[in-house]
C-alpha positions in Angstrom: 92.7 28.6 83.7 91.7 31.4 86.5 88.6 31.9 88.1 87.3 34.6 90.2 85.8 34.9 93.5 83.2 32.2 93.9 83.5 30.9 90.3 83.5 27.3 89.9 83.0 24.6 87.0 80.5 22.2 88.0 79.6 18.7 86.6 78.1 19.7 83.5 81.7 21.7 83.0 79.5 25.2 83.1 80.8 27.9 85.0 79.0 29.0 88.0 79.0 32.5 89.6 77.5 32.9 93.4 76.7 29.4 93.3 74.4 30.1 90.3 74.9 28.2 86.7 76.0 30.9 84.1 74.0 28.9 81.4 70.7 28.8 83.4 71.3 32.5 83.9 71.6 33.1 80.3 68.4 31.2 79.4 66.5 33.4 82.0 68.1 36.4 81.3 69.3 36.5 77.4 72.5 37.4 76.9 74.6 40.3 76.6 74.0 40.0 80.1 76.4 41.5 82.8 76.5 39.2 86.2 78.1 40.4 89.0 79.7 38.2 92.1 77.6 40.4 95.3 80.0 38.5 97.6 83.4 39.0 96.1 82.4 42.7 96.2 81.4 41.7 100.0 84.6 40.2 100.7 86.5 42.7 99.1 85.2 46.2 101.3 86.0 44.1 104.2 89.7 43.5 103.3 90.1 46.9 102.7 88.4 48.3 106.1 89.9 45.1 108.1 93.2 46.6 107.6 92.2 49.8 109.2 90.8 48.2 111.9 93.8 46.5 112.8 96.1 49.2 112.7 93.3 51.2 115.0 93.4 54.1 112.6 90.9 56.4 111.7 89.4 55.7 107.8 86.6 55.6 105.4 86.8 53.4 102.3 84.7 55.1 99.8 83.2 53.1 96.5 84.1 54.7 94.1 81.0 54.7 91.9 81.7 56.0 88.9 83.0 52.4 88.2 79.5 50.8 88.1 76.4 53.0 89.4 73.1 51.7 90.2 70.6 51.4 93.0 71.2 47.8 94.1 75.0 48.3 94.4 74.6 51.5 96.2 72.4 49.1 99.0 75.2 46.9 98.9 77.7 49.2 99.6 75.5 50.8 102.4 75.2 47.1 103.9 78.9 47.0 103.9 79.2 50.6 105.9 81.2 52.0 102.9 81.3 55.6 102.2 80.4 56.6 98.4 82.3 58.5 96.2 80.0 60.3 93.4 80.9 62.6 90.3 76.9 63.7 88.7 73.8 65.2 89.9 72.9 62.0 88.5 75.3 59.6 90.4 74.0 61.3 93.6 70.5 61.1 92.8 70.9 57.5 92.5 72.6 57.3 95.9 69.4 59.2 97.5 66.6 56.9 95.7 69.0 53.7 96.9 68.8 55.1 100.9 72.2 55.9 100.9 73.7 57.6 104.3 74.2 61.2 102.8 76.8 61.9 105.1 78.9 59.3 103.5 78.6 60.4 100.0 81.8 62.4 98.7 81.3 64.9 95.7 83.7 64.9 93.3 84.3 66.4 89.6 86.7 69.0 88.0 83.3 71.1 86.4 80.5 70.4 89.1 77.7 72.5 88.1 75.9 75.4 90.3 72.9 73.3 90.2 74.9 69.7 90.8 76.2 71.9 94.2 73.3 73.4 94.9 71.6 69.6 95.3 75.0 67.9 97.3 73.8 71.4 100.3 70.4 70.3 99.9 70.6 66.7 100.2 73.2 67.3 103.2 76.0 65.4 102.0 79.4 64.6 104.0 81.8 66.1 101.8 82.8 68.2 98.8 86.1 67.1 96.8 87.1 70.8 95.7 89.0 71.2 92.1 89.4 74.3 91.5 89.0 78.3 92.2 86.1 78.4 90.4 84.3 75.8 92.6 85.5 77.5 95.8 83.5 80.6 95.0 80.6 78.7 94.4 80.6 77.1 97.4 81.6 80.1 99.1 78.2 81.7 97.7 76.4 78.4 98.5 77.7 78.5 102.2 76.6 81.8 102.9 73.6 82.2 100.9 72.1 78.9 102.8 74.4 79.5 106.1 74.6 75.7 106.0 78.2 74.4 106.9 79.6 72.1 104.4 83.5 69.7 104.4 85.7 69.7 101.9 88.5 68.5 100.7 91.0 70.3 98.3 92.3 67.8 95.4 95.7 68.5 94.4 98.1 66.8 92.0 101.4 66.1 93.0 103.2 65.4 90.4 103.6 61.7 90.5 103.2 59.3 87.9 101.9 56.0 88.9 103.1 52.8 86.3 99.4 52.7 84.4 98.0 53.2 80.8 98.9 57.2 80.2 95.1 57.4 78.6 93.8 57.0 82.6 96.7 59.0 84.6 95.2 61.9 86.7 97.8 62.4 88.9 100.5 64.0 86.8 101.1 67.7 86.7 99.5 67.9 83.8 95.9 67.0 84.1 92.6 69.1 84.3 92.0 67.8 88.1 92.7 69.6 90.5 95.2 72.2 92.2 99.0 71.8 91.4 101.0 71.6 94.8 104.0 72.9 92.9 103.4 76.5 91.6 101.2 77.6 94.6 97.9 76.6 93.3 97.1 74.6 96.6 98.5 77.1 98.9 96.3 79.8 97.6 93.4 77.2 97.9 93.9 76.9 101.4 94.2 80.3 102.2 90.9 81.1 100.2 89.1 78.1 102.6 90.3 77.3 106.0 89.3 80.0 107.9 85.9 80.2 106.0 82.8 80.5 108.2 80.9 78.1 106.7 83.5 75.8 104.8 84.8 73.2 107.4 88.4 72.2 105.7 89.3 68.3 106.4 92.6 68.0 104.4 93.7 67.1 101.1 93.0 64.5 98.2 95.1 63.3 95.4 93.9 60.3 92.8 97.8 59.3 91.1 96.4 56.9 88.6 94.7 53.7 88.0 95.2 50.0 87.4 98.8 50.7 90.1 100.5 47.5 91.3 103.0 48.4 93.7 103.1 50.9 96.4 105.8 53.3 95.9 103.7 56.1 94.3 100.7 55.8 97.1 103.9 56.1 99.5 105.4 59.2 97.8 102.2 60.7 97.2 101.2 60.8 101.1 104.5 62.0 102.3 104.0 65.3 99.5 100.4 65.6 101.2 101.3 65.1 105.0 103.9 67.5 104.3 102.4 70.2 103.1 99.6 69.7 105.6 102.7 70.3 108.2 103.5 73.3 106.4 100.3 75.1 106.8 99.9 73.9 110.3 103.3 75.6 111.1 102.8 78.5 109.3 98.8 79.0 110.2 98.2 77.0 112.6 95.7 75.0 111.4 95.2 71.0 111.3 93.6 69.1 108.6 92.9 65.7 110.0 92.2 63.8 107.0 94.2 62.7 104.0 92.7 61.0 101.1 95.0 58.9 98.6 92.3 58.3 96.3 92.2 54.8 94.4 93.7 53.5 91.4 94.4 50.0 93.1 94.7 47.2 90.2 92.9 44.1 89.4 93.8 40.9 87.5 92.5 41.4 83.8 94.9 38.8 82.0 97.7 37.0 83.3 99.9 40.0 82.8 98.3 41.6 85.6 100.3 41.3 88.9 97.9 42.9 91.6 98.6 43.4 95.2 96.0 41.9 97.8 94.0 45.0 99.4 95.8 44.5 103.4 99.4 45.4 101.5 98.0 48.7 100.0 96.9 50.0 103.1 99.5 48.5 104.9 102.4 51.0 103.2 99.7 53.7 103.6 99.3 53.5 107.0 103.0 53.1 107.8 104.1 56.0 105.6 101.5 58.2 107.1 102.8 57.5 110.4 106.3 57.9 109.9 105.8 61.3 108.1 103.6 62.0 110.5 105.9 61.6 113.5 109.2 62.8 111.4 107.0 66.4 111.1 105.2 65.9 114.1 101.7 66.3 112.8 99.1 64.4 114.3 98.5 60.8 112.1 95.4 62.1 109.9 92.2 59.5 109.2 93.1 57.7 106.1 90.6 57.8 103.1 90.6 55.6 100.2 88.6 55.3 97.0 88.7 51.9 95.6 86.6 51.3 92.6 87.3 48.8 90.0 89.5 47.0 92.9 85.8 46.6 94.5 83.6 45.8 91.8 85.7 45.2 88.5 86.7 41.5 88.9 83.1 40.9 90.5 81.9 41.4 86.9 81.5 39.0 84.0 79.7 39.7 80.8 77.9 36.4 79.3 78.0 36.2 75.5 76.5 34.4 73.1 78.3 33.4 70.0 76.7 33.6 66.9 79.3 33.9 63.0 82.7 32.6 63.0 85.1 33.5 60.2 88.2 31.8 59.2 91.1 34.5 57.4 93.5 31.9 55.9 96.9 32.7 57.4 95.6 35.5 59.8 93.2 34.6 61.9 89.9 33.0 63.2 87.2 35.4 64.6 84.3 35.2 66.5 81.0 37.0 66.8 79.4 37.9 70.0 75.7 39.3 70.2 77.4 42.4 72.2 80.7 44.9 72.0 81.5 48.0 72.6 78.4 49.2 72.8 78.1 47.0 76.4 82.1 47.6 76.8 84.0 50.1 75.1 87.4 49.7 76.8 89.4 47.6 74.2 88.5 50.2 71.7 89.0 53.1 73.6 92.3 52.4 74.8 93.4 48.8 74.6 92.2 47.2 77.5 92.7 43.1 77.6 90.8 40.5 79.4 90.3 37.0 79.3 87.6 34.9 78.8 86.2 31.3 78.9 83.3 29.0 76.8 81.3 28.9 79.7 79.0 26.0 78.5 82.4 23.7 77.5 84.2 25.2 80.4 86.4 22.2 80.4 87.2 21.4 77.1 90.9 21.5 75.6 91.9 25.2 74.6 93.3 24.3 71.3 92.2 27.3 69.2 92.8 31.1 69.1 90.2 33.7 68.2 89.8 37.7 67.9 86.6 38.0 69.2 84.4 40.7 67.6 81.5 42.5 68.3 78.3 43.1 66.3 79.1 47.0 66.3 79.4 48.3 62.9 83.0 49.2 63.2 86.1 47.2 62.5 87.6 48.0 66.2 84.8 46.5 67.5 87.0 43.6 69.3 86.5 42.2 72.6 89.7 40.3 73.1 92.5 40.4 70.0 93.8 36.7 71.0 91.0 34.4 73.2 92.5 31.0 73.8 89.3 28.8 73.4 87.9 25.3 72.3 86.4 25.1 69.0 83.4 27.8 69.1 79.9 27.3 67.5 76.7 29.4 67.2 75.0 29.1 69.8 77.8 28.7 72.6 78.0 31.0 75.9 81.3 33.1 76.1 82.0 34.8 79.4 84.4 37.7 79.5 85.9 38.2 83.1 86.3 41.3 85.0 83.7 43.5 83.2 82.4 44.9 86.5 84.0 48.2 86.2 83.3 50.3 83.2 81.5 48.2 81.4 77.5 48.7 82.4 78.8 52.6 83.6 80.1 53.2 80.1 77.7 51.6 77.8 75.9 52.9 75.0 73.5 52.8 72.3 75.8 53.1 69.7 74.1 51.1 66.7 70.7 51.4 68.3 71.5 48.6 70.7 69.8 48.1 73.6 71.8 48.0 76.6 72.2 44.5 78.4 70.6 43.4 81.8 72.4 43.5 85.2 72.1 40.5 87.6 73.1 39.8 90.9 74.6 36.3 92.3 75.0 35.6 95.5 74.9 32.2 97.7 73.4 30.5 94.9 70.2 33.0 94.5 70.3 35.7 91.6 68.3 38.4 91.1 67.6 41.2 88.1 68.8 44.3 89.3 68.9 46.2 86.0 65.8 45.8 83.1 67.6 45.0 80.0 66.3 47.6 77.0 64.2 47.3 75.1 63.7 48.9 71.3 60.8 51.2 73.0 63.5 52.6 75.4 65.3 53.8 72.5 63.1 55.9 70.8 61.5 57.1 74.1 63.4 60.5 74.3 62.7 60.7 70.5 60.0 63.2 69.8 58.6 63.5 66.1 59.3 66.6 63.9 56.8 68.4 61.7 57.7 70.3 58.7 54.7 72.5 59.7 56.4 73.3 63.3 56.5 77.2 63.5 60.1 78.2 64.7 59.7 81.1 67.7 
């Protein structure tokens, strides 16, 4: 049995998280329930930061908040002196409502609207990661009209395929993101921005994939981007002070996964950057990184109540829970794998295998294909681990199912940070249709 962060098994044989009994959490808040181990989030943030501090190199560690975006987690990120990546007006608005320091906010996205960019200027965020020539034109127009400066990074595709799932690879040449390094797009973007009156080109950015378990791809990406920056310095006399190597650091969902410690990723990046800078005569830039899943993924656990069970003789046993693809789409979307534990019988012998089925009206709504569990019955509490990233953030109201509540636990205390949706919430944006309405 692999436990995460502050998780333990107490004398009652119950799973505890953050010093709180999961069975009591379920009684208090109901299920399904997203539970976040905030101490694990804090520890992971410090682990990334400490490695940079010990190396004496300039850095920013930005939480890639598309993984999990709420006011409360933005408040914790601010407490831990993280920067913040946002990818929409909604995430930016949430960050502002949370009181997050705007100068540490970076805005990503391959199709930012004019309204979103206007919002970024009005709020005064720290940096915009530019993705295409259309965006360059919009930024020039906005900055010149407002006479406001804006720091920018150019996102590039370095043509590196990290060892990860094909569906979530974004650093290859065939990508909707960024300027291509090989075909001259990055050079054209540089020439259109480096000497602009209001746009301050800070450097280059790349994101080579997700759930990456080795450092080789990051090192190669660092070399390619630094060499490009050194070439621009030689030809145009312009020095970019920042190299952003993105995120994608892996976590342990199941025993098949073998992630590295945060320090290992960072140490290898720093070593490559220093070596490449020295060999190319380029000043060592600040290194920015963007962990999302690796900060919040294994800090999250979803609690479900088991309902019906079904035996298909000679094939499998099903155990159905009161959630499913509406609160965790990843297994159905791209075959993501998870591990689990019966939280109220945590010490029981694992003698059975179950397919964990969700309650949605879809045959593909299965959270875990083969969960090793003790015999289960209606009312048991199932904990599914490592649901902190892309669970809540990708949740939907499919089948008109209300989204779960979110609870933070830390040091024996628990706090509700997102209310459970109600049936009334599901219809509050609906309008009554009248056949007597006059079409204008």
